[in-house]
N, C-alpha and C positions, 0 to 999 in steps of 0.2 A: 504496501502500498506506499503509496506516494503521499507528503505532506499536505499537497492541495485535495488527494480526496480524503484522509484523515479528516480535515478543517472541515470537511463538504458532510463528514458524516456526523460529525461532533455539531455543528449547523443541524443539521436534521433534526437529532435526538434534542437537539434544544427546544427548537419549533414544534417538539411533537408537544414537549412539555409542557411550555410554554399553552398553547390550545389543548392541557388540561386531557392528552389522548395516553398520557402516562407516567407513573410517581414520582418521585423523586427516588427513591431505590433502583427503579425501573432508571433512569435515565444515570443515576452513576452508575451504575453495573453499564452498561453499551456506553458509556462516555467511556471507561477503564480499558471496557476492551480494543474500543480503537484503536487506545494508545500505547495500550504491548501489543496490537496487531503489529502498528505502524512502528513500535518502539526496535519487534523483533525483530522486522522484515529490515528497518533501517540498519541494524547492525551486525547481523549477519546470522547465525545462527546461537543465539544466546535462548537462554532461557531466562524466565524470569521465575527468582526466587523469592521465599518470604520469609521474615522474620521471626521468631516463635519464643519469646521470654529477655525478661532482659529493658534494658530501655532502650532495645532493638524492634520488641514487639511493634509490630505489622508494615515492618519497611520493607520495601518492593525494590529488586534489584533486577538487573539484569547481568549474565554471568554464561561461562561455559559448561561451570562445576560448582556443584556444592563450595571445597575449598577456595574455589574461585569469588564464588556469592556469601562465603563470610568475611573473605579477606576486604570487597566493597562496600560491607555491610559495616565491620571494623571502620573504614577508610569514612561513613560518614555523618555516623555515631562519636560524639564525643567520647561518651564510657558506655559501653552496651551492654556493659555489666555478661550473664549466664545467656543467651540462645544457640538455636537451634537451626539450619534453614531447610524447607520445602521446597519444590516443586511447585509454581501453581501451575493450573489445569488454564489455557485461554480458553 
C-alpha cells in the first residue's frame, strides 16, 4: 500500500465515522489496520510486535524478529521494565 492509498483509506474511515456509519472502536481498528499494512509494506518483510508488561506495555514496533523487537522497544521506552514481545496479527 502506498502513502496515497493509506491516506485515502484513513480519510474514508473518518468519513464513515463522521456519518455515524461506524463506532469509534471500529474506526480505531480500521485505521490501525491501515497503518500496520502501510508500515509493513513500506519497511519490507517486517512483522508487528506488541510489548506486554512493564512500562512498555502496549507499545507496538516493527521488527524482523523477537530479539529485534525487544531491542526496538527498549530503544523507545526509557525504563521499560520486564516485558515480553508477541507478534501482532494483521
